[in-house]
Backbone bond lengths (Angstrom), bond angles and torsions (degrees), N, CA, C in turn:
res aa  C-N    CA-C-N  psi(-1)  N-CA   C-N-CA  omega(-1)  CA-C   N-CA-C  phi
1 X - - - 1.456 - - 1.528 113.31 -
2 X 1.339 117.58 -9.13 1.463 121.66 -179.84 1.520 108.67 -108.03
3 X 1.309 115.66 128.15 1.454 122.06 175.26 1.523 108.90 -116.53
4 X 1.329 116.55 132.61 1.454 122.32 -177.57 1.518 109.50 -120.52
5 X 1.326 116.41 134.78 1.458 122.03 179.81 1.519 108.83 -132.97
6 X 1.337 116.51 115.92 1.459 121.55 178.44 1.525 110.53 -86.13
7 X 1.322 115.41 153.29 1.454 121.70 173.98 1.524 108.57 -155.03
8 X 1.319 116.26 168.12 1.445 121.35 175.54 1.513 115.16 103.25
9 X 1.318 117.75 -5.27 1.448 120.15 177.67 1.513 111.57 -71.39
10 X 1.323 115.57 169.30 1.447 120.72 179.40 1.506 111.46 161.75
11 X 1.313 115.12 -163.52 1.459 122.93 -179.32 1.517 109.41 -99.51
12 X 1.326 116.41 131.04 1.456 121.48 -179.60 1.525 109.47 -142.26
13 X 1.320 116.28 148.44 1.455 121.32 177.36 1.523 111.12 -74.67
14 X 1.319 116.21 148.44 1.459 120.51 174.29 1.527 109.98 -54.82
15 X 1.327 115.47 137.44 1.453 121.43 -176.01 1.514 113.97 90.94
16 X 1.314 117.23 -10.80 1.442 121.59 -179.42 1.515 112.85 -85.54
17 X 1.328 114.99 -175.26 1.462 122.17 -177.38 1.514 110.76 -128.15
18 X 1.317 114.42 156.06 1.451 121.52 178.62 1.525 107.52 -152.09
19 X 1.326 116.75 144.05 1.457 121.14 175.24 1.513 109.90 -119.85
20 X 1.319 115.96 121.06 1.448 122.45 176.13 1.520 109.90 -93.70
21 X 1.320 115.90 147.73 1.453 122.07 176.59 1.515 109.47 -124.36
22 X 1.315 115.76 148.44 1.451 122.68 175.22 1.516 107.59 -131.52
23 X 1.317 116.09 110.15 1.456 121.95 179.46 1.518 109.79 -92.67
24 X 1.319 116.25 130.22 1.454 122.19 -176.92 1.517 110.91 -116.01
25 X 1.313 115.05 145.00 1.452 121.14 173.77 1.521 110.04 -93.90
26 X 1.317 116.12 166.15 1.449 120.83 173.17 1.513 114.07 100.54
27 X 1.305 115.42 145.61 1.454 121.81 179.45 1.523 112.75 -77.58
28 X 1.332 117.53 -12.07 1.454 122.19 -176.93 1.525 113.21 -98.78
29 X 1.328 117.84 16.69 1.455 121.77 -177.65 1.524 112.45 -51.79
30 X 1.314 117.18 -43.74 1.456 120.93 -175.52 1.520 113.21 -67.03
31 X 1.321 118.50 -11.70 1.459 121.75 178.78 1.525 113.29 -85.62
32 X 1.318 117.66 -6.17 1.458 121.94 -173.97 1.513 112.28 -105.78
33 X 1.323 114.53 138.30 1.453 119.93 163.01 1.523 108.29 -73.74
34 X 1.319 116.20 148.00 1.457 121.53 -177.47 1.514 109.96 -126.35
35 X 1.310 115.47 153.30 1.446 119.81 178.46 1.512 112.24 -146.71
36 X 1.324 114.12 162.45 1.454 122.34 171.80 1.518 109.03 -119.10
37 X 1.317 115.77 137.12 1.449 123.86 176.97 1.517 108.49 -131.41
38 X 1.311 116.20 162.68 1.454 119.20 176.79 1.521 109.58 -142.49
39 X 1.325 114.74 155.59 1.452 120.89 179.68 1.520 109.43 -143.23
40 X 1.318 115.58 119.41 1.446 122.19 175.67 1.526 109.20 -93.08
41 X 1.338 118.00 157.32 1.469 120.22 179.79 1.523 112.19 -55.32
42 X 1.330 116.17 131.00 1.446 121.38 178.41 1.510 115.57 78.11
43 X 1.327 118.05 3.08 1.455 121.76 -179.02 1.524 111.16 -120.10
44 X 1.324 115.48 161.42 1.453 120.97 177.49 1.517 110.79 -76.70
45 X 1.319 114.87 157.95 1.453 120.09 175.97 1.530 109.91 -63.30
46 X 1.326 116.52 136.40 1.451 123.66 -170.44 1.520 110.82 -122.65
47 X 1.319 116.17 136.22 1.454 121.95 175.93 1.515 110.55 -67.88
48 X 1.321 116.21 136.30 1.459 122.14 178.17 1.527 111.22 -113.43
49 X 1.330 116.86 -55.99 1.457 120.85 -175.08 1.515 109.81 -162.03
50 X 1.335 116.16 158.01 1.458 121.95 177.44 1.516 109.52 -143.36
51 X 1.332 115.57 158.23 1.453 122.07 179.79 1.523 108.40 -146.52
52 X 1.335 116.83 139.77 1.452 119.36 -178.25 1.527 110.76 -78.93
53 X 1.325 115.89 -178.93 1.469 120.41 -170.14 1.520 113.38 -61.78
54 X 1.312 117.74 -34.30 1.458 121.24 -176.12 1.529 113.28 -93.83
55 X 1.330 116.81 -14.49 1.447 120.74 -174.30 1.515 113.83 86.56
56 X 1.320 117.62 4.94 1.454 120.87 -177.53 1.522 113.29 -77.76
57 X 1.334 117.28 -18.62 1.459 121.46 -179.40 1.514 110.26 -132.33
58 X 1.326 115.59 139.61 1.460 121.62 177.16 1.518 110.26 -133.79
59 X 1.322 115.75 156.20 1.450 123.15 179.35 1.523 108.48 -139.60
60 X 1.335 115.96 147.81 1.447 121.26 -177.18 1.520 110.92 -138.56
61 X 1.317 115.38 151.11 1.452 119.06 165.61 1.526 108.26 -59.45
62 X 1.327 116.39 136.43 1.463 120.21 -174.08 1.524 112.69 -55.06
63 X 1.318 116.59 -38.97 1.453 120.40 -176.28 1.521 113.11 -70.99
64 X 1.319 117.60 -16.35 1.457 121.81 -176.37 1.522 113.51 -105.20
65 X 1.310 117.02 -13.08 1.456 120.93 -178.04 1.532 110.11 -59.36
66 X 1.322 114.99 130.05 1.451 120.56 -178.47 1.513 113.41 104.02
67 X 1.319 117.62 -25.81 1.459 121.74 177.73 1.526 112.56 -104.61
68 X 1.329 117.13 -33.73 1.466 122.00 -176.87 1.526 110.15 -110.11
69 X 1.331 116.27 144.87 1.450 121.71 177.92 1.523 109.58 -135.40
70 X 1.325 116.46 126.78 1.452 121.64 175.81 1.528 109.12 -100.94
71 X 1.316 116.53 142.22 1.454 121.73 177.72 1.521 108.96 -150.29
72 X 1.325 115.97 168.06 1.458 119.34 178.12 1.513 110.49 -145.88
73 X 1.323 114.61 152.18 1.450 122.65 175.81 1.517 105.79 -127.25
74 X 1.314 116.50 97.28 1.455 120.20 -175.43 1.520 112.76 -66.05
75 X 1.318 117.60 -28.91 1.454 120.62 177.41 1.522 111.47 -64.73
76 X 1.334 116.91 -27.90 1.459 121.97 179.17 1.523 112.88 -104.02
77 X 1.323 117.71 3.83 1.468 122.27 -178.92 1.528 111.51 52.73
78 X 1.314 116.34 44.91 1.458 121.05 -173.38 1.523 111.47 -136.40
79 X 1.325 115.56 139.25 1.454 123.83 173.45 1.522 108.15 -116.14
80 X 1.324 116.38 143.73 1.452 121.63 -176.74 1.519 110.97 -122.93
81 X 1.310 115.06 153.78 1.455 121.45 169.49 1.519 107.51 -131.62
82 X 1.327 115.93 109.02 1.450 121.54 176.02 1.524 108.35 -88.73
83 X 1.312 116.76 122.64 1.452 122.44 -177.49 1.521 108.96 -117.26
84 X 1.322 116.21 120.86 1.460 122.33 -178.33 1.524 110.73 -119.64
85 X 1.312 114.93 159.79 1.465 122.42 179.05 1.520 109.70 48.34
86 X 1.301 116.08 53.03 1.451 121.37 -175.20 1.521 111.83 -65.38
87 X 1.328 114.65 144.60 1.449 123.03 -179.34 1.524 109.39 -121.65
88 X 1.310 116.27 162.53 1.458 120.07 -179.18 1.526 111.66 -59.46
89 X 1.328 117.85 -33.32 1.452 120.61 180.00 1.525 113.56 -71.69
90 X 1.329 117.74 -6.54 1.456 121.18 173.95 1.526 111.99 -81.21
91 X 1.315 117.78 -7.97 1.453 121.33 178.91 1.524 110.21 -61.48
92 X 1.330 116.49 123.90 1.456 121.84 -177.17 1.517 108.86 -177.82
93 X 1.327 115.36 170.79 1.449 121.07 165.86 1.523 107.14 -87.60
94 X 1.317 116.66 128.05 1.450 122.12 -178.12 1.529 109.69 -104.34
95 X 1.324 115.44 131.21 1.456 122.80 -178.05 1.526 110.21 -119.86
96 X 1.315 116.76 142.09 1.452 119.85 167.73 1.521 109.39 -101.38
97 X 1.323 115.53 155.33 1.454 121.80 -176.34 1.518 109.67 -144.08
98 X 1.330 115.90 155.25 1.456 122.17 -179.77 1.517 110.11 -137.40
99 X 1.325 115.41 141.69 1.454 121.74 176.60 1.518 108.55 -157.68
100 X 1.334 117.94 144.07 1.468 118.92 178.23 1.519 113.84 -66.92
101 X 1.326 117.63 -18.79 1.455 122.85 -177.78 1.528 109.55 -101.98
102 X 1.314 116.62 114.57 1.456 120.90 -178.68 1.526 111.92 -59.55
103 X 1.312 117.44 -37.37 1.455 120.61 -178.21 1.524 111.81 -65.22
104 X 1.327 117.78 -33.76 1.453 120.68 177.29 1.518 110.24 -62.00
105 X 1.318 117.17 -43.57 1.457 121.22 179.55 1.524 111.01 -67.51
106 X 1.320 117.38 -41.43 1.458 122.18 -176.39 1.514 113.91 -69.73
107 X 1.336 117.28 -34.03 1.459 120.08 -166.25 1.523 115.41 -122.27
108 X 1.322 118.79 -4.68 1.459 120.97 -178.71 1.523 110.39 -135.20
109 X 1.330 115.58 173.92 1.456 122.46 169.79 1.528 109.84 -111.19
110 X 1.322 117.20 32.63 1.452 123.27 -174.29 1.524 112.89 -114.90
111 X 1.291 118.47 30.83 1.458 121.69 176.66 1.520 110.91 -60.20
112 X 1.315 116.02 152.96 1.462 120.54 -176.17 1.519 113.69 -67.34
113 X 1.329 116.76 -34.97 1.464 120.68 -172.92 1.517 110.82 -130.61
114 X 1.330 114.91 142.50 1.465 122.12 -178.54 1.516 111.05 -137.14
115 X 1.318 115.87 146.93 1.443 121.00 171.25 1.513 111.14 -83.84
116 X 1.318 115.91 179.20 1.468 121.44 -177.07 1.520 113.19 -83.68
117 X 1.306 117.61 -13.78 1.448 122.37 179.10 1.515 112.85 95.22
118 X 1.331 115.14 152.36 1.455 121.70 175.02 1.524 108.53 -136.72
119 X 1.318 116.45 135.76 1.462 121.89 -174.37 1.520 111.06 -80.94
120 X 1.322 115.76 131.23 1.455 122.89 172.21 1.519 107.66 -118.76
121 X 1.320 116.52 123.46 1.453 121.84 178.98 1.520 109.01 -123.82
122 X 1.325 116.18 123.77 1.458 122.56 -179.40 1.519 108.03 -110.20
123 X 1.304 116.29 122.44 1.455 121.81 -178.76 1.521 110.42 -116.43
124 X 1.322 115.71 159.68 1.453 121.37 177.21 1.519 111.96 -104.12
């Protein structure tokens, strides 16, 4: 019953910033924990960030803390990922995900719902 659509990806210079958006359908959006994941060619899908249903708590991959910020606007059914000081190793397809269980989003790649992904390419 939940559909997720990412947008905002593109080509950016190293050191630049980009904001990704994930638009969700459904009246129950605020009941779901949300997360961002990424996958580079030849690599496994990697946890980036998570946020609980109200937005009061956030979690990040240790290596990304300080550069990336996850937020949500439940009135707009949208989750965001602000990415700053981008590096070439940030190049990947970025996916948003939703699950009623915050721990599933934080610790697994088994969330109930996934978007189609949006490409982020960082060049020098």
